[in-house]
N, C-alpha and C positions, 0 to 999 in steps of 0.2 A: 591533581584534582582530588581533594580529600573524599568527596562523596561518590567517586566513581567505583563501580564494581563490575567485574567482567568474568566471563568464562570462555574457554576455548572450544571450538568445534573443529578440532584438528582434522585436516583433509577436506573440509567442506567450507566453501566460500559463501558468505552471506548474501542473500537476495531479498529477504523480507522478515520482519519481526512484528508480532501482533500480541498485545496483552489480551488475556481472557476477559470477556464481558461478564463473567460470573465470579471470579476470584481475584483478589488484589495481588496475589503472589504467584501467578502463573503467566508465562508467556510462551508463544510458539515461534520458532525460528526456522525459516525455509532456506536450504542451502544446496549447493551443487559442488561436486568434485571438479577439479581442473578448470575452475572459473566458469563452469557452465558450458564449456565448449564441447566436452565429450565426457561420458562417464556417469556415475551414479548420483542420486540425490538423497538428501536426508532431511527429515522433519524432526527437530529437537523440541522437547517440552522442557522448559527451564523453570526451576523453582527460584523465586525471588524472596528470600527471607527478609524480615525487618532490618537486619543488619548482617554483616558478614558476606562471604562470597556467594556467587550464584552457583546453582547446582543443576546439571542436566539430569532430569528424572527419567525420561524415556526417549527413545529414538526409533524412528520408522524409516526404513530404507526403500528406495525405488531404483529402477534400472536406468532412469534418466534424471537429469537435474530437476530440482523443484524451484520455481521462480516466484511463487506467491502462496499465501495461505490465508484462511479466514475461518473464524470460529462459527459453528452453528449457533445461531441466536436462540434456538429452542432446545438445545441439548448441550449441557455443559461438558460432555465428554467427546464431542465430535468436532473435527476440523477438516475442511476441504483444502486440497492443494492443486496448483496448476503446474503441469510438467513440460519439460522440453520436448517430449514425444507427442505433445498435443493432448495428453490424457488429463482428466480431472479425477482425483481420487478423494473419497470420503473415508476418514479414519475415525475409529472409536478407541478412546484411550483405555477402555476396559478390555480391549481385544488385542492381543499381541500381533504385530507385524503385518497381517493381511488387511487391506482396505475392505470396508463393507460395501462400497460401491466403486465402480471404475467406468467412467464414461469416456468414449473414444470417438467424438464427432469432429473436433478440431483437427486440422491437417498439418498445423505447425505449432510452434511453441505457445503455451498459454502463459502470458506474463502478468495477468491480473485476475484475481477472484475476490469477490466481495459479497458478503451476506447482507441481505436487506434487514437493517436493524429497526425498521418500523413495522413492515408486514411480517418479518421474521421467518416466513415459510419458504423463501426462495433466495437464490444468489445468482450473481452475474459472473461471466467469464469473458475475457478479452484476449484475442490471439493475434499472432503474426500472420494468420491466414486472412486477415482484414475483417473478421466477423466478431460479433458480440452475441453471446447466448445467455438465455435465462434458464435456470435449472431448479428442479425440486428434488429433494432427497427421495421422494416417493415415486419419481418417474424414471424409467430406464432411458428416456431420450429427452433432449432439450425441449422445454416448453415453447420457446420462441427463439428465432434467430434474426439478427439485423446485420446487414452488410452494405454500408454506404461509404465507409472510409476506403481510400485507394491504396493505402499502405498499412504497415503493421499497426495494430491497435495495442497501445502500451498500457492503458489504464481505463477502468470503468468504475464509476463511483455513484452510489445512491444519494439522492437528495434527502437529508434528514427531516425535511419539512413537508415534502410531498411524496408519499410512499410509492407512487408509480413512476416517478421521475428519476432519471439517472443521466449522467454525463460521461462522455468518452473523449480521449485524446489519442492522437495517432501520429505516425511518421509523416503524414501529409500536412502537419502543422495545424490541423483543424481541431476545434473544440465543438462537439455536437451534443445537443440536449435532446433527450428522448422521453417519450411516454410509452409505458409498456403496452398500452391498449392500441397504439397506432403503429403501422408498419414502417413509417419513415421518420427521420429526425424532424423534430419540431423547430429547431433552431440550429444553424450552422455558423460558426464564428471562425474567421481566419485569425487564429490566436498568436501564432509565432512564425517567424521566417524559417526556422529550422524545425526538426522533428520535435513534437510535443510528447514528453515522456511521463508527466505526472499531473495529477489534479487531486483536489480535495474540496469539500464543501465546508463552509463555516457553520458550526453547530448552532449558532445563536442568531445569525443574520440570514433570513430565508432565501435571499436572492444573491448571496455572495459566494463565489468560489475562486479558487486559485489554480493556476496552471504553471508548469515548469517545463523547460525546454533545453535542447542542446545549445541554444543561443545564449545560455547562461543566465537567462532572466526568469523571474517569477512575475506573473501578471495577475492582478486582482480584477474580477469581473462582476458586474451587476447584470444578472440575466434578463432584467426588464429592459435594459438599454445597453446591449452588448457591442455597439458600434465601435467604441473605444474602451480600453481598459480603465478601471478606476485609478490604478496605480501600477507602476512597474518597479519591482524591487531588484536592485543590482548589487552584486558583491561576490557571488560565486565566481571562481576562476575557470570552472569547466561546467559541463552539463549538469542540470538539476534533475536528479533521478526520482525523488519521492518527496511528497508534501503531506503534512498532517497538521490540521488545526487543533488547538487545545480544546478538550471537552470541558474545561473549567474557566477559561478566559477568552472572551469573544474577540480579542485583538491579537492573540498570540498564535504564531504560525511557526512550525519547524520545517526545515528543508534539509534533505540529504543529497550529497553531490559526488560527482567523479573527482572533485578536488580534494577528497579525503576528509572533508569537514561536514559537520552538521551545524546549521545556523538557526538562531532563534530571532524572530522578527516581531515587531509591534506594528501592526498595520495602521494604527492610529497615531503613530509617532509624528513629530514635526517633519516637514519636508527635508529630505536628505539625511535623516537620522533614524531609519526604521530598524536597523540591525542592533539587537540587544546583546547577542553573545555569539562567539564562534567556538565551537567544540572541536578541538583538533587532536583528540586522543587516538584516532584510528590512523593506520599506516597504509591503507589501501582505499579503493572506492567504497563509499558508504551507500548502500542500496536500500536498507531498511530503517524506518523510524516510526515510532508510535508512542502515544501518551497513555499512561495508566488512567483508566476511568475512575478509579477509587482513591488514588493518592495524587492530589494536585501537584503539578510540577515534576512528577516522576516520568522520565523519558527513557525509552529503550532504543538502541541502534544496533545494526548488524552490518558487518563490512566484509569485503573480500579478504581482509586480513585474518579471517577465521575467528573473529571475536564478536560475541554478543556482549553489549555493555548496557548498564543501567546507571543513570545519573539523576541526581535531584537538582532541579533548577531553582534559582532564587525566586521568590515571589515577585511578580511584575509590579 
């Protein structure tokens, strides 16, 4: 693949990758030693030049694996990470090694952290302890806690159209919709027969989101009428680990999977033909995928093969 560029994170297996919302040439990669089973974690800051190889600019080490990361939407130098020891750390790229905040309220692995890109002042965390928490960098404790899922919560994601609304998916197969101002979920959807691992909201369609599962399927939902999915996308051979809608094309969706591939979908494609492309350059599970906000079609992935990759997709 001529437009594929990579860098190695030797000794650290990829769990998440996120482009900076401030710069078109920076991304963060969250990884863990020993596949996240035991050992250290590392946050890598990767420079993405206009051409040529990727370069790791900075690294931040933790005593436990890092499973997700999210940029502070109000501070270009700050990134929050979720760890295998249940901790959430806030890092400042102008300060070496030590986090500027360290929250320890979750009792198990934190598998999802996401900054609110509308309100910008808070972020969410989702944990294997079945809870979801709302945080502010200004507060030493969680602002709110929700706990209705009965199994590990794998992902929490803000709605880009309603700043107090977010969604979660968990090992109980449920998709839940929440309002920050209420203590209980406002909608509960039986989304998948197996564990639900991933979700993302469509950036252009206010009521559309996608979920992914160990049942190998991706389902599209209309939150106004969630009794049945709008569509089910099939093609992955193993569990779907992460989903990301394009910030530039309302019909384009990327999925990362345990089948070692990243797949690009057109959710408006004719019946039976939604898959646009299969990216199979990784040699292990693909856990991280993200689109660049500034460069249409530029996609980053991060895999258990210790490789961060950036590829330019063709125009849809």
